[in-house]
Gaussian input, Z-matrix of N, CA and C with variables (Angstrom, degrees):
# hf/3-21g

backbone

0 1
 N
 C     1     B1
 C     2     B2     1     A1
 N     3     B3     2     A2     1     D1
 C     4     B4     3     A3     2     D2
 C     5     B5     4     A4     3     D3
 N     6     B6     5     A5     4     D4
 C     7     B7     6     A6     5     D5
 C     8     B8     7     A7     6     D6
 N     9     B9     8     A8     7     D7
 C    10    B10     9     A9     8     D8
 C    11    B11    10    A10     9     D9
 N    12    B12    11    A11    10    D10
 C    13    B13    12    A12    11    D11
 C    14    B14    13    A13    12    D12
 N    15    B15    14    A14    13    D13
 C    16    B16    15    A15    14    D14
 C    17    B17    16    A16    15    D15
 N    18    B18    17    A17    16    D16
 C    19    B19    18    A18    17    D17
 C    20    B20    19    A19    18    D18
 N    21    B21    20    A20    19    D19
 C    22    B22    21    A21    20    D20
 C    23    B23    22    A22    21    D21
 N    24    B24    23    A23    22    D22
 C    25    B25    24    A24    23    D23
 C    26    B26    25    A25    24    D24
 N    27    B27    26    A26    25    D25
 C    28    B28    27    A27    26    D26
 C    29    B29    28    A28    27    D27
 N    30    B30    29    A29    28    D28
 C    31    B31    30    A30    29    D29
 C    32    B32    31    A31    30    D30
 N    33    B33    32    A32    31    D31
 C    34    B34    33    A33    32    D32
 C    35    B35    34    A34    33    D33
 N    36    B36    35    A35    34    D34
 C    37    B37    36    A36    35    D35
 C    38    B38    37    A37    36    D36
 N    39    B39    38    A38    37    D37
 C    40    B40    39    A39    38    D38
 C    41    B41    40    A40    39    D39
 N    42    B42    41    A41    40    D40
 C    43    B43    42    A42    41    D41
 C    44    B44    43    A43    42    D42
 N    45    B45    44    A44    43    D43
 C    46    B46    45    A45    44    D44
 C    47    B47    46    A46    45    D45
 N    48    B48    47    A47    46    D46
 C    49    B49    48    A48    47    D47
 C    50    B50    49    A49    48    D48
 N    51    B51    50    A50    49    D49
 C    52    B52    51    A51    50    D50
 C    53    B53    52    A52    51    D51
 N    54    B54    53    A53    52    D52
 C    55    B55    54    A54    53    D53
 C    56    B56    55    A55    54    D54
 N    57    B57    56    A56    55    D55
 C    58    B58    57    A57    56    D56
 C    59    B59    58    A58    57    D57
 N    60    B60    59    A59    58    D58
 C    61    B61    60    A60    59    D59
 C    62    B62    61    A61    60    D60
 N    63    B63    62    A62    61    D61
 C    64    B64    63    A63    62    D62
 C    65    B65    64    A64    63    D63
 N    66    B66    65    A65    64    D64
 C    67    B67    66    A66    65    D65
 C    68    B68    67    A67    66    D66
 N    69    B69    68    A68    67    D67
 C    70    B70    69    A69    68    D68
 C    71    B71    70    A70    69    D69
 N    72    B72    71    A71    70    D70
 C    73    B73    72    A72    71    D71
 C    74    B74    73    A73    72    D72
 N    75    B75    74    A74    73    D73
 C    76    B76    75    A75    74    D74
 C    77    B77    76    A76    75    D75
 N    78    B78    77    A77    76    D76
 C    79    B79    78    A78    77    D77
 C    80    B80    79    A79    78    D78
 N    81    B81    80    A80    79    D79
 C    82    B82    81    A81    80    D80
 C    83    B83    82    A82    81    D81
 N    84    B84    83    A83    82    D82
 C    85    B85    84    A84    83    D83
 C    86    B86    85    A85    84    D84
 N    87    B87    86    A86    85    D85
 C    88    B88    87    A87    86    D86
 C    89    B89    88    A88    87    D87
 N    90    B90    89    A89    88    D88
 C    91    B91    90    A90    89    D89
 C    92    B92    91    A91    90    D90
 N    93    B93    92    A92    91    D91
 C    94    B94    93    A93    92    D92
 C    95    B95    94    A94    93    D93
 N    96    B96    95    A95    94    D94
 C    97    B97    96    A96    95    D95
 C    98    B98    97    A97    96    D96
 N    99    B99    98    A98    97    D97
 C   100   B100    99    A99    98    D98
 C   101   B101   100   A100    99    D99
 N   102   B102   101   A101   100   D100
 C   103   B103   102   A102   101   D101
 C   104   B104   103   A103   102   D102
 N   105   B105   104   A104   103   D103
 C   106   B106   105   A105   104   D104
 C   107   B107   106   A106   105   D105
 N   108   B108   107   A107   106   D106
 C   109   B109   108   A108   107   D107
 C   110   B110   109   A109   108   D108
 N   111   B111   110   A110   109   D109
 C   112   B112   111   A111   110   D110
 C   113   B113   112   A112   111   D111
 N   114   B114   113   A113   112   D112
 C   115   B115   114   A114   113   D113
 C   116   B116   115   A115   114   D114
 N   117   B117   116   A116   115   D115
 C   118   B118   117   A117   116   D116
 C   119   B119   118   A118   117   D117
 N   120   B120   119   A119   118   D118
 C   121   B121   120   A120   119   D119
 C   122   B122   121   A121   120   D120

   B1=1.4695
   B2=1.5357
   B3=1.3361
   B4=1.4565
   B5=1.5181
   B6=1.3106
   B7=1.4583
   B8=1.5254
   B9=1.3340
   B10=1.4624
   B11=1.5350
   B12=1.3387
   B13=1.4607
   B14=1.5259
   B15=1.3204
   B16=1.4557
   B17=1.5288
   B18=1.3389
   B19=1.4520
   B20=1.5359
   B21=1.3266
   B22=1.4634
   B23=1.5268
   B24=1.3333
   B25=1.4589
   B26=1.5249
   B27=1.3195
   B28=1.4677
   B29=1.5306
   B30=1.3324
   B31=1.4566
   B32=1.5280
   B33=1.3338
   B34=1.4634
   B35=1.5267
   B36=1.3211
   B37=1.4689
   B38=1.5280
   B39=1.3401
   B40=1.4540
   B41=1.5237
   B42=1.3384
   B43=1.4615
   B44=1.5172
   B45=1.3333
   B46=1.4639
   B47=1.5266
   B48=1.3299
   B49=1.4532
   B50=1.5312
   B51=1.3374
   B52=1.4643
   B53=1.5247
   B54=1.3434
   B55=1.4635
   B56=1.5233
   B57=1.3266
   B58=1.4534
   B59=1.5284
   B60=1.3162
   B61=1.4564
   B62=1.5309
   B63=1.3561
   B64=1.4602
   B65=1.5231
   B66=1.3199
   B67=1.4582
   B68=1.5286
   B69=1.3347
   B70=1.4643
   B71=1.5212
   B72=1.3273
   B73=1.4580
   B74=1.5306
   B75=1.3412
   B76=1.4638
   B77=1.5306
   B78=1.3419
   B79=1.4611
   B80=1.5306
   B81=1.3155
   B82=1.4616
   B83=1.5334
   B84=1.3260
   B85=1.4609
   B86=1.5303
   B87=1.3491
   B88=1.4612
   B89=1.5273
   B90=1.3187
   B91=1.4619
   B92=1.5324
   B93=1.3342
   B94=1.4664
   B95=1.5216
   B96=1.3261
   B97=1.4541
   B98=1.5244
   B99=1.3321
   B100=1.4613
   B101=1.5198
   B102=1.3314
   B103=1.4637
   B104=1.5244
   B105=1.3211
   B106=1.4588
   B107=1.5273
   B108=1.3287
   B109=1.4694
   B110=1.5278
   B111=1.3245
   B112=1.4636
   B113=1.5204
   B114=1.3322
   B115=1.4536
   B116=1.5237
   B117=1.3365
   B118=1.4613
   B119=1.5264
   B120=1.3275
   B121=1.4676
   B122=1.5265
   A1=110.44
   A2=115.53
   A3=119.40
   A4=111.90
   A5=114.65
   A6=122.50
   A7=109.57
   A8=119.30
   A9=120.20
   A10=111.68
   A11=115.44
   A12=119.95
   A13=110.34
   A14=116.22
   A15=120.82
   A16=110.23
   A17=115.74
   A18=120.80
   A19=110.26
   A20=115.58
   A21=120.80
   A22=110.60
   A23=116.59
   A24=119.45
   A25=111.41
   A26=117.20
   A27=118.94
   A28=110.27
   A29=116.09
   A30=120.31
   A31=110.10
   A32=116.17
   A33=120.76
   A34=109.95
   A35=115.74
   A36=120.82
   A37=110.48
   A38=115.97
   A39=121.09
   A40=110.51
   A41=115.44
   A42=120.74
   A43=111.05
   A44=115.91
   A45=120.56
   A46=110.58
   A47=115.53
   A48=120.34
   A49=110.42
   A50=116.81
   A51=120.18
   A52=110.98
   A53=116.71
   A54=120.44
   A55=110.89
   A56=115.35
   A57=120.23
   A58=109.77
   A59=116.79
   A60=121.43
   A61=111.15
   A62=115.51
   A63=119.92
   A64=111.42
   A65=117.47
   A66=120.40
   A67=110.44
   A68=116.63
   A69=119.63
   A70=111.07
   A71=117.47
   A72=119.81
   A73=110.42
   A74=118.19
   A75=119.97
   A76=109.64
   A77=116.66
   A78=120.51
   A79=109.55
   A80=116.62
   A81=122.12
   A82=110.09
   A83=115.71
   A84=121.06
   A85=110.59
   A86=115.89
   A87=119.43
   A88=110.92
   A89=115.99
   A90=120.20
   A91=110.08
   A92=116.16
   A93=120.22
   A94=110.37
   A95=116.46
   A96=121.98
   A97=110.08
   A98=115.88
   A99=121.77
   A100=110.87
   A101=117.75
   A102=121.04
   A103=110.20
   A104=115.94
   A105=119.61
   A106=109.78
   A107=117.02
   A108=121.92
   A109=109.98
   A110=115.99
   A111=120.94
   A112=110.83
   A113=116.37
   A114=120.93
   A115=112.32
   A116=116.52
   A117=120.97
   A118=112.00
   A119=117.37
   A120=121.80
   A121=111.40
   D1=124.00
   D2=-178.67
   D3=-85.37
   D4=149.34
   D5=175.87
   D6=-68.74
   D7=136.81
   D8=176.89
   D9=-59.38
   D10=-39.42
   D11=-179.74
   D12=-64.01
   D13=-42.60
   D14=179.72
   D15=-63.88
   D16=-37.06
   D17=179.55
   D18=-62.49
   D19=-44.12
   D20=179.25
   D21=-63.68
   D22=-46.61
   D23=-177.68
   D24=-66.15
   D25=-35.00
   D26=178.46
   D27=-68.60
   D28=-32.96
   D29=177.51
   D30=-68.08
   D31=-41.16
   D32=177.18
   D33=-64.41
   D34=-42.40
   D35=178.67
   D36=-59.33
   D37=-43.15
   D38=179.39
   D39=-63.01
   D40=-42.04
   D41=179.19
   D42=-62.41
   D43=-45.14
   D44=179.23
   D45=-62.20
   D46=-42.07
   D47=179.95
   D48=-62.19
   D49=-42.79
   D50=178.93
   D51=-65.60
   D52=-42.14
   D53=178.77
   D54=-61.86
   D55=-42.86
   D56=179.74
   D57=-62.90
   D58=-43.95
   D59=178.89
   D60=-60.94
   D61=-43.85
   D62=-179.94
   D63=-64.16
   D64=-44.07
   D65=-179.20
   D66=-66.87
   D67=-36.92
   D68=178.46
   D69=-66.48
   D70=-41.39
   D71=-179.12
   D72=-69.92
   D73=-35.84
   D74=178.48
   D75=-69.74
   D76=-37.25
   D77=176.05
   D78=-62.03
   D79=-43.40
   D80=178.76
   D81=-61.03
   D82=-41.28
   D83=179.32
   D84=-62.77
   D85=-46.38
   D86=179.67
   D87=-65.49
   D88=-36.09
   D89=178.61
   D90=-63.06
   D91=-43.98
   D92=178.50
   D93=-63.37
   D94=-43.19
   D95=179.49
   D96=-60.60
   D97=-45.08
   D98=-179.41
   D99=-63.54
   D100=-44.53
   D101=-179.97
   D102=-64.50
   D103=-36.66
   D104=178.88
   D105=-64.91
   D106=-43.76
   D107=177.94
   D108=-60.68
   D109=-43.47
   D110=179.95
   D111=-64.13
   D112=-40.39
   D113=-179.73
   D114=-69.56
   D115=-30.05
   D116=-178.47
   D117=-74.86
   D118=-19.58
   D119=-179.29
   D120=-61.52

């Protein structure tokens, strides 16, 4: 049986992990876009 508090914190941890992943992938996307623009110059 899991602790209710632990359940909440694990859910928050999962949310943070997903947010971090999303921001990293969007940063990667912008980086690729920027390099492409630089290369096209």
